[in-house]
N, C-alpha and C positions, 0 to 999 in steps of 0.2 A: 325410228326418231331417236334422236341424241337428245337427253337431259344434261343435266349439271351432274357429270361426272357416271352420268346412267345410260345405258344402254337399253331401249326398247325395242323389240322388234313386233310389229303387229303383223298376223296371219290368220286365216281361215281354212279352214277344211271345204273342201268341194268332191265331187263324185258323184257315183250311184249309189247301189244300195249297200248297207251295212247289215253282217249277220247278227241275230241276236246272241251273246255271249252264254244265255243259261239254255237256250234248244238249238243254235245253230242254224235257224230259218231267218233268209234275208227279210228284212223289212221294207214295206215300200213308202210309210208312212213317216214324215217328221212332225215332231212334238215342238219343238221349239228351238234355238239357239242362246247359248249364254256363252261369256267370254272366261278362260280360265289364265290366270298368272302362273307362270313356271316361271322359278328362279334356274338359271344356266351357268356352266362355265365360263368362267371370267374372258372377255376378248381384248388383246390391247392395253391389260391393266384395268380395265375398266369393266365392273359388273353389268350381267346380261339380265334382264327379264322377258321373255317372251310371252304376248298376250294374244292368247290364241281362241278365236271363235270356234265352238266345236257344237254339235247338233245333236239333240234329243229325239229319239226315236220310237215310235210306238212298234210293241211286239204282239201280232195280231195270232199269233200260233194258239189254239186252244190250249187250256191246262199248264202253258209256261206260267208260272210264277213270279217273270217280270212284266210288269206292265210298260212300262219306259225304260229305256235305255242310254248310256251317252256311248257315242263313238269314241274309241281310244285311237292316236296314231304311233304306228309301231315306232321305239325307237326314241320316241319326243314324250309320250303321256304314258302316266300309271293310275290305275283307280286309285282316289283319294291323296294322290301325290301332289305335291305342289312342287316338287323338284323335277328335271328331267333326268333320266337314269343315269346319265353322265356324271351329271353333279352329285347323286346317289352314291354312286360307286367312290367317286371322287372322296368323298365325308366319311363315308365306310374305313376307306383306306388308311385317314388321317386320324380316326377314331381308335382304328385296332393299332396304330402305331405309336400315336402318345396318349389316348385315353384321354380326360376328360379337358382339365384346364389348359393343359399343354396345347391337346388337338384344336381347342377355341381361338388360341393365340395364333396359331398357323392358321387357321381356318381363317381368320381377320385379316395375315397378310394376304390371303387368295381372295379379298374382297366378297367374302362371305361372312354375312353374322350369322353366328350360330352360339348355342347354350353349351356346356360342358355337359348337362343334363340331357340335352337332345342329342350329341354325339353319345353318351354312354346308352340310351334309349337305342340308337341305330346298331351299335354293337350286338346289344342283346338280343334283337327283332333277326338277326343272322342265322341262316342254318346250320346247324352244327354239319361238319365233315363227316363223309361215309366209309371212312378208310378199309380197305381189305382186312380181314384176320392176320396178324403179322406170325410168321413162321417162325422168328427169334423175339421174342418177347423182354425187354429189357424193364424191371423194376425197381423202383427205389421210393424212399418216402422224402419229401420236403417239408419245411415248418409254414403254415399261416399264421402262426402264432408261437414265436419262438420258446420252445419249454413247456409250452400250454396247449396246443392244437396243431397237429401235422395230417397232411395229406399224402398219398400217392399218385406217384406220376407213373405213367406206362408209355414205353418208349418202342418203335419199331426198329431193330436194331440194324436189320439190312436197309430200310428205307431212310433209317436217320431221323423218323419222324415220329413226333407226339400222338398217341393213339388216344390214351385219354387219361382223364383227372378226377380219383376217386377224392370222397370226403373225409377218409380216415385211413389210418395203417393199419387196419385187422383183416386176421385171416379170412373170417368170413366175408368180408367186402371183397377181397381179390379172388376167394374164390366164386362167388356169386358170378364175378366179371367175366372168370376164366367159362363156367358152364354156359353163360350165355354166349361166347363166343368160342365156339370148338374148330380145333384145328392149329392150335400155338402146339409146338414141338420143342422149342428151347425156350427155358426160361431162366435168365441172368439176373442174380438177385442177390443180398448183401447176407449177411451168416445170422440174420434174424429169424427168431424160431417162428413168429407169426408169419412171415411172406414165406416161409418151407412148409406150414402146415397148410396155408391158404391155396400153395401151388401144387400140394397133393391131392387137395381135396378137389379142387375145381377140375386140375388138368393130370390125373394120376399117370397117363403117358407120358408126358412132357419131361425131357432131361432137362435138371437142375443144375444149372451153372454157380456156384461160386467164387463172386469177384475177385478177383485177383488184388486188385487194390486193396480191397477190406483185408483181406489174408494178412496185406505187409502190413498194413495198418495197423490190425491186431498184435502181430507177431513186433512189429518195434514198440507199442506198447507195454508187452512182457517184457522186454528186452530191458525198459526204462526200469522197472519195477526190481528187474534182475540186477542192474547197475546200483540199484538205490540200494539194496539189499548188500552189496560189496563197496559201498564208498570209504569204509574205515579203510579197507585193505591199498587205495590207490590216494586217498586224501592225507596222507603223512606230512607233517609238521616239519620246517627245516629247521633241522638243529644249529644251524648257523644264526638264523632270525625267528627268535621265539615269537608267536604271534600274540602273545598274552602280554610283552614287554611293554611299557608305557612310559615315554622320557617323561623327564622331568620335567617342571614347570619353565626353568630358563631354556630346555632343549625344545620346547614345544612353542615357545617364543620365538627361537632361531629358525626351527623347523618351518612355523607359519610365515614366515618372510617380513617379522617385524623389523628384525635388524639390520637395517639396510644404509648403503654408504647415503651420505646426504643427496638430495634432488634426484633420486633414483624413483622410477613412476610407482606407484602405490595403487591400491584398489584390488577388486577380484579379480577382474580380468587382467590386471597386472600381474597379480600371484600366480594365477592360471596359467600364465601362457610363459612366467618363468619357469616353473615346474616342469612343462608339458616339452619345454625345447630341452630342458638338461635330461628327460628322460628318454625323448627323442634320440639325441643324441648319444646317448649311452648304448641303448639299444642297436644306433647303428655299429658303432664301436665292436656289440656282439657279433655282428653280422645279420642280422635281422633285416627284412627287407620291409619294403613300403606298407604292404598290405598286413604282415605279420605285424608289424608294430603297431598299426592302426586298431588291429583286433585285440592286442595286448593292453592296450591303454585307452579302448575307450572310444577311439576320436576318428575323423574319417581318411580315408587315406591322402586326400586332398590338404587336408589342416597338414599332414603329416610333411607332404611337399613343400608346404608352405615354411616350416617349423626347421626343414633342413636347409634351405635355401636361405633363410636369413644369416647374417653374419652375426647379430647378437639378437637377443630376446627383445632388448630394449626397443629396438626399431620396428618392431611389429607393433609397439602399444604406444607409441610416438603420438601425441594427437589425442589419444582414445580417452575421453572420461578425465583429462588430466586437468589439474587448476582449479578441479570443483571441488571445495571445500563441505563437509557437512558439521553438524552439531557437536560430532563427537571428536572431532579432532586434536581440540584444546585440551581433551581430557584422554587421550591416547597415551603419554608417556607415562602419565599415575597408574594407568588402568596394566600397561605392561609391567611396571615395578611390581603392583600388587598382586600381578597373576605369577611373577616371576618369584614371589614371595611363597605361594601356595595357597593363595585364597583364591578360589576358582567358583565361589559361589555368586552366581550372578545376580541374585536378590540384593544380596549384601553390596556386591559391587556398584550396583544400579543406584542403594541407598547411598552410599557414600558420593558418587559422582552427582547426585542429586542435591546434596548439601553444599556441594559446590558448585552449585549453579548450572548444571545440565538440563535443559528444556526439554530434552527428547525422551522418545517413549523406552520402556522394556525390551519390548519386541527390536527395535534396532540394535541394542544393547546383544541382545544374542543372536541377530543374524553377523553382528562383526565379531562376535567370539565364536561361528560355527567351525570357521577355520582351523583355529585352536583346538576344538574338542574332534576335529576329523583328522587329525595328525597320528597315526599310528606306529608301530615298532617297523611296518613293513614298507618300504619305501615305492613310490610308484612304478618302477622300472623292474620291480620283481614282484609281480602278481603271484597270487595265492592258484591253486591246482585247479583245473576245467572244472564245471559245474556236471551235475550230473545227467543233464541234458548235451552238452558237449562230449561228454563221454560215450553216451549213448549214439550221436551221432557220429563218432570215430568208428562204431560197431558196426551201423548199419548202414552207413554210405558207402559207396564205391568206393574201393580203395584211389582209381584215377584222378577224384574229386577231389582229396583230400590234398592240400598244399607240404611243405617239408616240414616245415614248424608243427601240422597237425600230424603228420606220420611221425615224426618223433613223440610227438607226445602219446600218441596211440602206441606206439612198440614199448615206450616206458611204462606205462598202464598195465599193457597185458603182461608182461614183465613180471611186474610187482602183483598180479593176483591170476593163479591159474584159472580159476571160478571165471573170470573176464575173459580168457585165452579161449575154454572150452564153448562158452557161450558164442565168442565170435567165430567159431567154428560152424557151430548149430545154424546162426543165422546165415552165412557165406553158404550153406550147404542147402538151406531153403532158399536162398535168394536164385541160386542155381536152376532149382526146381520150375520156381516161378517163369525165368526167363527163356528157359530150354523146353516147357512145359514136359517134362519127364516124371511124371505121376507115379511110374512105376519105383523110383525111389523114397517115396512117402511111406511107405511100411519100417525101412530102415532107418527114417530119417526118427522115426517116433520111439522107434527101440534105444537108440541111440540118446534121446532126449530123455528117457526114463530111467537110462543109467546114472545120469549126472544129477546132483542134488539142487535143482532150480523148480522150486514150488510155482513161480509163477510161469514158468516154461511148463510146466505140467500141466496147469491149468488150461492153458493155448492147448495143448496136444487133447485134452481129452475134450475140448470142442469142435476140434478138428474128427476126433474120434464120433462123437454123438452124429455130425453131418458129412461123414467118410464120404458118401457117393458125389454130393454137390461139390465136396473138395476136390476130389477124383478128376470130375469132368472138368473143374476151374483149370487144374492142371494138366491139362489133355487136349481141352479143345479151344480153339481161336477166339471163342466169344469172350466179351466181358462187357462191363458194366460205363465203360469210358463215354459210351453216347449218350446214357443217362445221366449222367454228373454235367456233360454239357448243357443238359436242357435244364438241370436243377438251378444252375448259373445262370440260367436265361429267367427260369421264375422267379428267381431273388432281384434281378435285373427290373422285371415287370412290378415285382411289389415296391421295391423302392419308387419305381418312377410315380405307383399309385400312394406315396406317402402309408403306405400298409394298412389302407384301409380299405382296400378291395375286398370282397366275398368271392369265396369261391367259383359261383357262377359266372362272374365277371373275368376273374383270372381263368377260369376254364376255355373262355371264348377266346380269349387274348392269346392263349396258348396254343390254342389247337387251328386258331385261323390265321396265325403269322408265322 
């Protein structure tokens, strides 16, 4: 029968005897009949309801706890269930993929009215998978609430599937899990002491492997601290352009772009465009490319191309916020005069123009004069030395990834500071050990590091010596925690999808079952 947008299917069971689900003996007596209403998957874009008439039977077996029972139709009915197994599996898949609210919205498009709570209950009722004990186990922590609550994810590195989620990142918890799942031969972990102690206690015969990414990350952090200690060696002021030199008020007015020919565009956008246009063309005359100019000026390569293609900077601002006068325009000439005379106290200037009839606020005056205060002795085309992170990148990045400008800066910095030259050599040697898996070079590398005066690198070396077996295995075996990091990213995605409100039980179900 077809109703308004709803497809109803009427059916009834027939046939011979039915076996009792309690004792398995076939029953001969019918008790009664009743109608079950079963929701099924849509057909042709219309929801489906099956009205199935089923029989209730007597069980005549002495000692059977069941007096009566209802027959079940394989593939169509389940005890206490008002959905067909096909629809049930569909909703479970939707709930696993999208969780509550998003899953309910998708189910509505599938013509199934179901609440978010029902979908979450479907997920929680699913049985946990029972994977085999992994031979190579990856261990790492993830944040349930960043900075406060952390858990542990266990991943089978061979099957590339998550095995379990633990409620914390304590070594004792990991040790209990390993003791209850014997058979792990290799454990890939970060360099935290808790996981090392837990792995040693729970699986003493397993080989612990320190993850190479964490080793490199720790080395980069130590290198950055070393660069910070020696920043005075390469951050030398330019003798031709003293940093502390501040222009006179008249020069500030001129450099801020306030003295212009008549009918020239004004405003912050026009000023910024004029300055960028001059800087880009000056760098082009010095031989800088588009990307190098963009990095030095802090703008995008697309903006550099636009500035280079324009014949004049005025054509880039034509029609943009032009002819829009503000309350400060009638007083700008007076303000420029007072600024050139040396009056830079904006409170006093605001009081003076307010007495002359200025109706605007003090904040508007501050915003207008901000460009005056930002003018320094150094021009935009002559930026300062690279920062600490940039220099650290010059040392720790692969030389092939540096462009010509970065290579020139790197060579100049290393030539000026012998300590950073030695640091660069240590970093390159460790990088070769990581890529070539040459753990036999590690003792010589540690000896070479001790000979140089690098306290932060010495701290990194002491950490390696404290965990020498795991680090040696990490520099010689092919295993790493890369697959674990991928699953941590997936956990973050699932948490964001549930607005970081899901507890560990629900998060664990979705991680293990998807």
